[in-house]
C-alpha positions as CSV (number, residue, x, y, z in Angstrom):
1,M,45.4,9.5,66.2
2,L,48.5,8.2,68.0
3,Y,49.1,10.2,71.1
4,V,52.7,11.6,71.3
5,H,53.7,13.2,74.5
6,P,54.3,17.0,74.0
7,V,57.9,16.7,75.3
8,V,58.7,14.1,72.7
9,R,56.8,15.9,69.9
10,N,58.5,19.2,70.6
11,Y,62.0,17.9,70.7
12,M,62.3,15.4,67.8
13,G,64.1,18.0,65.6
14,T,66.5,18.7,68.4
15,L,67.0,14.9,68.8
16,S,67.9,14.7,65.1
17,L,70.5,17.5,65.6
18,F,71.9,15.8,68.6
19,L,72.2,12.4,66.8
20,G,73.9,14.2,63.9
21,F,76.4,15.7,66.3
22,A,77.0,12.3,67.9
23,S,77.6,10.7,64.5
24,A,80.1,13.4,63.6
25,V,81.9,13.0,66.9
26,F,82.2,9.2,66.3
27,T,83.3,9.8,62.7
28,V,86.1,12.2,63.6
29,A,87.1,10.0,66.6
30,A,87.2,6.9,64.4
31,N,89.3,8.8,61.9
32,L,91.8,9.8,64.6
33,F,91.8,6.3,66.1
34,M,92.4,4.6,62.8
35,G,95.0,7.2,61.7
36,F,93.6,8.0,58.3
37,P,95.5,10.7,56.5
38,G,94.0,14.0,55.5
39,L,92.1,15.0,58.7
40,S,92.3,18.7,59.2
41,A,90.3,21.2,61.2
42,A,88.5,22.2,58.0
43,S,87.5,18.7,57.1
44,A,86.4,18.0,60.7
45,W,84.3,21.1,60.7
46,Q,82.8,20.1,57.3
47,T,82.0,16.7,58.8
48,F,80.1,18.3,61.7
49,V,78.2,20.7,59.6
50,Q,77.2,18.2,56.9
51,M,76.2,15.4,59.3
52,I,74.2,17.6,61.6
53,L,72.3,19.3,58.8
54,N,71.8,16.0,56.9
55,C,70.1,14.5,60.0
56,L,67.9,17.5,60.3
57,F,67.0,17.4,56.6
58,L,66.3,13.7,56.7
59,Y,64.0,14.3,59.7
60,I,62.1,16.9,57.6
61,A,62.0,14.5,54.6
62,V,60.4,11.7,56.7
63,M,58.1,14.0,58.6
64,P,55.1,13.4,56.2
65,V,55.4,9.6,56.9
66,I,55.6,10.2,60.6
67,A,52.6,12.6,60.6
68,A,50.5,10.2,58.4
69,A,51.3,7.2,60.5
70,A,50.5,9.0,63.7
71,R,46.9,9.4,62.4
72,I,46.4,5.7,62.1
73,P,45.7,3.8,65.4
74,N,48.7,1.6,66.1
75,G,50.2,2.9,62.8
76,H,53.8,2.9,64.1
77,L,54.6,-0.4,62.3
78,I,53.0,0.8,59.1
79,G,55.0,4.0,59.4
80,T,58.2,2.2,59.9
81,V,57.7,0.0,56.8
82,V,56.7,3.0,54.7
83,A,59.7,5.0,55.9
84,F,62.0,2.2,55.1
85,V,60.7,1.8,51.6
86,Y,60.7,5.6,51.2
87,G,64.3,5.8,52.2
88,Y,65.2,2.8,50.1
89,G,63.8,4.5,47.0
90,G,66.5,7.1,47.3
91,M,68.9,4.5,45.8
92,F,66.9,4.6,42.6
93,A,66.6,8.3,42.6
94,A,70.3,8.8,42.9
95,G,70.9,7.6,39.3
96,N,69.5,10.8,37.9
97,M,70.6,14.1,39.4
98,T,67.3,15.9,38.6
99,L,65.3,13.1,40.3
100,A,67.8,13.1,43.1
101,S,67.3,16.8,43.6
102,L,63.5,16.3,43.7
103,Y,63.3,13.2,46.0
104,P,63.4,14.5,49.6
105,I,65.6,11.8,50.9
106,T,68.4,12.5,48.4
107,A,67.6,16.2,48.3
108,S,69.0,16.3,51.8
109,M,72.3,15.3,50.4
110,G,72.1,18.1,47.8
111,L,71.4,20.7,50.5
112,I,74.6,19.8,52.3
113,R,76.5,19.7,49.0
114,Y,77.5,16.0,49.4
115,R,80.2,14.9,46.9
116,S,80.1,18.3,45.2
117,Y,83.8,17.8,44.3
118,D,82.9,15.0,41.9
119,E,82.4,16.1,38.3
120,A,79.5,13.7,37.9
121,V,77.5,15.2,40.8
122,H,75.6,18.4,39.9
123,W,73.1,19.2,42.6
124,N,70.2,21.6,41.8
125,T,70.2,23.3,45.2
126,P,67.0,25.4,44.7
127,L,65.2,22.3,43.6
128,C,66.5,20.4,46.6
129,G,65.2,23.3,48.8
130,L,61.8,23.2,47.2
131,S,61.6,19.5,47.7
132,M,62.4,19.9,51.4
133,M,59.9,22.7,51.8
134,A,57.2,20.6,50.1
135,A,57.9,17.7,52.5
136,F,57.6,20.2,55.4
137,L,54.4,21.8,54.1
138,I,52.8,18.3,53.5
139,S,53.6,17.5,57.1
140,A,52.1,20.7,58.3
141,V,48.9,20.0,56.4
142,I,48.7,16.5,57.8
143,V,49.2,17.7,61.3
144,A,46.8,20.7,60.9
145,T,44.0,18.5,59.6
146,A,44.4,16.0,62.4
147,K,41.9,15.9,65.2
148,N,43.4,16.9,68.5
149,A,43.6,13.7,70.5
150,S,44.8,13.2,74.0
151,P,45.4,9.9,75.7
152,A,42.3,8.2,76.9
153,K,42.1,8.5,80.6
154,L,41.1,5.3,82.2
155,A,38.4,5.7,84.7
156,Q,39.0,3.5,87.6
157,K,36.0,1.8,89.0
158,Q,35.3,2.4,92.7
159,K,35.5,-0.8,94.7
160,K,32.4,-1.6,96.5
161,V,33.1,-2.0,100.1
162,T,30.5,-4.3,101.7
163,A,29.9,-3.7,105.3
164,K,30.6,-6.7,107.5
165,K,27.6,-8.0,109.3
166,G,27.8,-8.5,112.9
167,W,30.1,-6.8,115.2
């Protein structure tokens, strides 16, 4: 299993929240800088809430891939490829609202009520929540069944000191 330092392991969800916050800050700042009409306190608040929660839900959706890749020695590249394909599959799930509510990557959008103003978009929020809980439980099972591994400590060989002959 790939060793992940406890500090990194314990704060990845917090990092997702922080990056969602940073994305929202840059989005609102770009809106102000470009002078787009329609920015209000309510829409800025909605931007912050939706972006922060979406980053957290996407982290939860990808956690099974992260947990599975961590069990493979040097599996970070395989995990990256699988996560990319997994995320890319959301484009195909988005064509059908039932499938979009089931697929964890797009279910994250349903949980934040993305484009709910559009008449063609009808999120099944309970189904989205079940999809997210399933991704979380799968991650928990993968982590719980993993062997506890710690970094291999390299034993340093003692240098032999040869006594000088003579004086």
